N, C-alpha and C positions, 0 to 999 in steps of 0.2 A: 504493500500500500504506500502511496505517495505521502510524504511528510507535508502537513498543512499548518499554516500559521494564521492567526487571527489578531484582532486588535490588541489583546492582552500580551501577545507574543512580539508585537512590533511597535514599541514605544517610539514616539517622535523625538525623544531626547537626543539621538545621534545627529539630528539636524536643527534642533532648537538653538536659536541664537547664531546660526551659521547661514552662509549664503549658498544658494543653489543657482547654477547657471544652466539655462535651457537653450540649446543651440537648434534653432529652427522653430517657427511658429505655425507649422502645418497641422495636419490631422491630430497627431499625438501631442505635438509641442504645445498647442494652445490649451489642451486639456490638462496636461501635467503642470503647466505654468499657473493656470488659474486655480486648480485644486490645491496645489502646494501653498500658494499665497493665501487661499481661504483657510488653510490649516495652520496658518501662523508662521509660515516659513518665508524668509526673504528670497525673492526670485529675481534674477537678472536675465533678460531675454536677449539673445543674439539673433539678429535677422538682417537681411540685406536691405539697405535704405531704398525707398521708392517702390518696393514690391507690395503686392496686395497683402501679404502676410505681415509686412512691416506696419502697414496702415491698420490692419486688424489688431495687432498688438497694442498700438496706440489707443484704438477705440476701447480696448479692454483695460486701459489704465496703466499700461507698462510704458517704459521709455526704452525701446529697443536700441541696441548699439552694436558695434563691431565685436567679433568674437574675442579678441584679446582683452578688451575692456570688460566684457561680461564675465570672462573666466577669472579675472583678477580677484584673488582672495576667496574663490569659491571652494567649498568643501566637496561638493558634488557637481560634476559636469555631465549633464544629460544630453546625449546626441540623438536628435529625432529627425535628422535629415534622411532623404531617400537612400536606400542601400547603395545605389549606383554612383552617388556623389560623395559618400562619406569618406572614402580613402583619400580622395583628392583634397577635400577640405581639411581632413586630419593633417595631412602632410604640410599644407600651406599655412594653416591658421591655428590648429589645435596643438599639435605636437610641439611647436616652438614655444608655446606659452604654458605648457604643463609644469607644475611645481611638485616636488616630492611631497607625498602625503595626501595629495588630492585623489578623489575617486572618480573614475570615468565610468559613466553608465550608458547602457544602450537598451532599446526597446525590442531589438531583434538581434540575433547573434551572428548574422551573415558575415560581416567583415572581420570580426574577431575570429570566428571559428575557421574560416577559410584562409586566414592569414593575410588579408589585404590591409589590416591595421594591426600593428604590433607595438603596444604601449611599452615605454621604457620601465626600467626598474624603479621601485619607489612609488608606483602608481597602482592603486587598487582598480580592478575591473569587475563590474557587476552588471546584472541585467534585471530589469523589471519589465515583463512583457504582458500588458493587459490583453485578455482574450476578448477583445472587441475594439471597434474603431474609436477614434478620439471623441467624436461627438457623443458616443454612448458613455465613455469614461466621464465626460463632463456632466451629462444630463443625469446619470445615475447618482453621481456625487451630490448634485444639487437637490436630489430627492431624498438624500439621507442614506443612500445605499452605495453600492460600488460594483465594479466589474472584477471578476476573479483575475488574479495575476499569476504569472510564473516568476520565480526568483532563481537566479543562478549567480554563483561567485566564481569567476575565472581566475582572479589574482587577489590574494589577501596579503598585502605587504605589511600592514600594521596591526592585524588582528581585529580590526573594526569594520571590515568591508561588509559583512553580512548585516550588522546592525544598521549601517547606513542604508543598505538596500531595503531592509524591512521598514525603516522609517519612511523612505521614499514611497514604498508601496502603500503604507498606511496613509501617508499624506495625500495620495490621489484617490483614496477610498477603497483600494484593493483589499485591505485587511478586513473590511466589513463583510466582504463576500468570501474571502479565503485566498491565501497565497500558497501556491504549490511549488515545492522545491524540485528543481531540475538542474540540467547542465547546459552549457552553451551548445554542445554537440546535439543533445536530445532536442532542445527547443528548435534549433536551426533546421535540422534534418526533418523533423516531424512537421514543422510549419510549412516548409517548402513542399513536402509530400502532400499534405492536406490541400494546399492551394492548387497544385498541379493535377492531382489525381481525383479529388472529390469536389472540393468547394467551388473552384473556379473552372479549371480545365475539364474535369470529368463531367460535372453537372452541365456546363455550357454545351459540351459536345453531345451529351445525351438529349438535351432539349432540342438542339438543332437537328439531330438525326430523327427524332420523333416527329417534329414539325415537317421536315422534308418528306418523310415516309407518307404521311397523311396527304400532303399536297400533291405529291407525285401519283398517289392513288386516286386523285380526283376530288378530294374533299376541299371545302372552302378554306382558304388560308385563315380567315377570321376564326372559324371553329377550331382549326388546328392550333392556333395561337392560344386560345383559352384552355384547351386540353393539355397542351405540352409546356406552356410557359406561365400563363396567368395563375393557374391553380397550384403551381409548385409551392407558392407561399402558404397555402392552406395546409398542405401536407407537412412542410418544414416546420410550421408552427406547432403541429401535433408532435413531431419528433422532439422539438425543443422542450415541450412541456412534459412529455412522458416516454420518450424513446419509441422504439418500433412497436412495442406492445400497446401503447396508448393510441398510436396511429391506427393500428389494426382494430382496436376496440371501437374507434370512432367512425371508421368508414363502413360502408355496406358489406354484407357478407360476400357479395359478388366481387367487390373490389378486393377484399381480403384474400379470397381464393385466387383471384388473378395475380395478386402480389406473390403469394406463397408458391404458386405453381408455375409462373412464367418468369419471375425476376431472374432466376438462375440461368435462363436461356439468353438473357440480354447481357448480364455480367458473367461471362464464362471463364473457364480456366485460362483461355488465351488472353482475356482481358486482365486477369490477375497477373499473368506472366508479364504483360506490358507494364502493369503497376510496379512489379518487382524491378523491371528495367529502369523505370523512372527513379525508383528509390536508389538503385545502384549508381545512377548518374549523379544524384544529389550527394550521396555519401562519398563518392570518389572525387568530388569537386568539379566534375565535368560540366554540370549545369551552371555552377557559379562562374566558371571560366567563360563559358559560352555567353552568359548574360553580360558580364563585364566587357567582353570583346564586342558584343552587339551594341552596347551603349557607346563605347569608344569609337565604333565605326559609323556612328550617325543613326543607328536604329532603323536601317532601311528595311530589314526583314520584319522587324516589329511593326513598323508603320504599314507595310504591305498587308500583313496578317490582320491588323486592326481595321484597316480600311475595307478589306474584303467582308468582314463580319458587320461592320457599321452600315454598309450599304446593302446588306442581304434582305431578302424578302421578309424573313422573320422580324427583323428590326423595323422595316418600313411598315409592316402591318401593325406591329406593336405600338409604334409612335402614333399611328392613326387611331387605334382603339383607346389608347390611354387618354387622348384628348376628350373622349366621350365619357370617361370615368373620372369625374371630378374628385371622388373620394380617394382616389389612388395617390393624389399629390405627386403627380409624375415629375421625374427629374430627368429632363432630356439634355444630352450633351452631344 
């Protein structure tokens, strides 16, 4: 069983009266900055002047500044920048300004685990990874709750790294929901696997294949959209509330029998073998290398793949139907 920590295990003392620097005011950055401040911690935000995130930080009452200024005197430095730019910013702005005794924190282990960032001696390295997007980390905190977090300590140079990480997790509300102990290796590899095989890649491909199968068979695209895309939320909400058993309890007997008797024909042994290949590519570092090279090369393949899906019939039909469903609060990009 995983080790769990709650509020009584994660006192804020390790950060009380000390400064925390948050680098980046994006999805996670804005939530960590505001929640820590509301928990009584001094927060300095580092963000590029003139950007939308810089302006947002100002609107939220911060005075964003350059990285060296924000890092000065900080006990904890939280890096919330996108994975693909972290190493470059680390080398140019973070590493030259690190001081012995500081703790470097990340919300995902990608760059540390795969060796794109190698902190010097005398620097603690920890991770607090909320299991939810930043807007949820913020909204749940405001409600008096929190989002569960993962905690990992990669380097403990002064014996206090774990206490600092626990205080950070508590300060953003994570200790209210539970903090699960892990390692950089486990968090990074399982997170990438979940994204690629189930949550993003696998689910997206399943939805597209189902939609295309119905349309190719002559069914109306609008009907196919509802069956293969729109209703996914209804089922996922049931998963979220009570797992597979509650979903099966909640749907019709016909749907349950179709699930139990047909699902294994869709996700076959061959599919699982491909999942294993994806995991092997993650563990070996092949995917990380591929992604870093893709970004450095101008993301030509990334953009081509994105544009293909963005202009697909599934997306075009969805945009049209969502305009008709005001209750959906559609977010079109």
